[in-house]
Residue, then its C-alpha position, 0 to 999 in steps of 0.5 A: x527546527x526545520x529550515x526556513x525555506x522548506x515548503x509543503x510538498x508539491x504546493x509550489x507546483x502548477x502555481x500553487x502557494x508555497x507554505x512554510x512547513x513549520x507554519x503549516x504543521x502548526x495550522x494542522x495541529x490547530x485544525x485538529x484541536x491541538x495546541x500549535x504552541x506545543x510543536x517542538x520539532x519537525x523532521x522529514x521521514x524518508x522511504x515514501x515515493x509519492x506523498x511527502x511525510x513528516x514527523x511532528x514532535x510535541x513538547x510532551x514527547x508525543x509524536x504525530x505523522x503528517x502526510x501531504x500528497x503532491x499537487x494535482x498537476x503532478x503526474x501519477x497513475x489513475x488509482x493514485x487519486x485521493x490516496x489519503x482517503x484510502x489510507x484513513x479508511x485503512x487505519x480506521x478499519x485496522x483499529x476495529x481489527x485491533x491491529x497495530x497501526x497508526x490512528x487517524x487524528x485528522x483528515x483534511x480533504x476540503x482544505x487548500x492543502x489535503x493532508x492526513x495527520x496520524x499518530x506515530x507507531x513505534x519502531x523502524x522498518x523491517x530490514x536486514x538486521x533481523x536475525x534468522x532466530x527473530x524472523x520466524x516468530x515475527x512472521x508468525x505474528x505478522x500472519x496473525x495480524x494480517x488474518x485479523x485485518x481480513x476479518x474486516x469487511x467493506x460495503x463493496x469492492x474496490x478502492x474506497x477513494x473512488x479514484x476508479x469510480x464507486x465501489x462495485x457489487x462484485x470482485x470481478x467488476x472491481x478488479x477488471x476496472x483496476x486492471x483496465x486502469x493500469x493498462x491505460x496508464x501503461x499505454x498513456x505513459x509508454x511504459x516499458x513492459x516485457x509484453x505488449x499491453x494487448x498481449x498482457x490484457x488478453x492473458x489476464x482476461x483468461x484468469x478472470x473467471x476465478x475472481x467470481x469465487x470471491x464474494x466478501x469484500x475484505x480489508x486488504x492493505x496491498x502494500x505490506x512489503x518489509x518497508x511498511x512493517x515497523x519493528x519495535x525493540x522492547x526493553x527486554x530485547x524482544x522484537x515485536x511488530x510496532x505497526x503496519x503503515x502506509x495503508x494508502x493503497x488499501x482496497x476492499x477485495x480478496x484477502x489473497x491479494x495481500x499475499x503478493x506484497x507480503x512475499x514481494x518478488x517471491x512465493x508466499x507458499x514458502x513462508x511457513x511461519x507467516x502462513x502458520x500464524x495466518x491460519x492460527x488466527x482463522x485466515x484461509x490460505x488454500x492454494x487450489x487452482x482458482x486461488x493460484x490463478x487469483x494470486x497470479x492475477x494480483x502479482x501481475x497487477x502489482x508488477x504492472x504498477x511497479x513497471x508503469x510508475x517508473x515513467x511518471x516518477x521519472x526514476x533514475x537509470x539505476x532504478x529503471x535497470x532494477x525494475x527491468x531485471x527484477x520485476x519484468x521477469x516476475x510479470x512474465x512468470x505470473x502471466x505464464x502461470x495464468x495461461x497454464x492454470x487457465x488451461x487446467x481449469x478449462x480441461 
């Protein structure tokens, strides 16, 4: 049983009402049509940096995950509004693609405390315990699952949450709005970038024509780093993908955008096992000049987010040093690649 003084995350901020976590979990279960008396245990899940996440264990062994966003008064980035709407959208779409992911049980958008209740997937986040022999088949299977995700299409381009406005009719319009939003965040928060915001904006604009090649809004997770890929050890000892989680940053857009977090701070073109599985399932992974420009644009976007969010997150000195030493150079490399490829495309 949780400590008696634990509260629903963020609800004490800005004068909100504090709610005991145990009682709140019972209310959520009841609201989802489940017997609240079956709640047997409640424990926080670590790893998230924005929402608060808890696991609900029922008396019959069923596990659910309950996610609650911070209060609206907590500072964040422009695209981070209504993230639970996007996450629920991702899981519903993943089910259509028959990809391992949580299933939505209840989405509380109109309650005093917004929340998402979902099923729990088996396994633990991908970590350094994976052996070299296990890695290749896992990456191949991951490639197949991501390719299936990309077969699901949406009604328009952009974030389904509406955080940056309604879905756009074309990818360039949507992605331009995403870039403008994160650059405005960087200005507002005084984020420490390796180049000025205006210099970054100018370089990114040079790559925008390549976005016009994307004509179908595909399902993109956009946060598929190892921590959001659960691995499940089966009874026979085989390690399989248990679920793709934390789909809150999903968008409808270019499938290539998923390749950034899948090779975070690296180069997806070197991940031969993943690309083999992706192509086996029908995914298109061609790296001509326009594709490389787009991939560099998406790398720049993600790294701008990682650099800017350190301010509203108020990260500690160690995290700030890591971001500046590891992420900032990758942003510079992406910007340099956009400049070089734009010259090639214009030659």
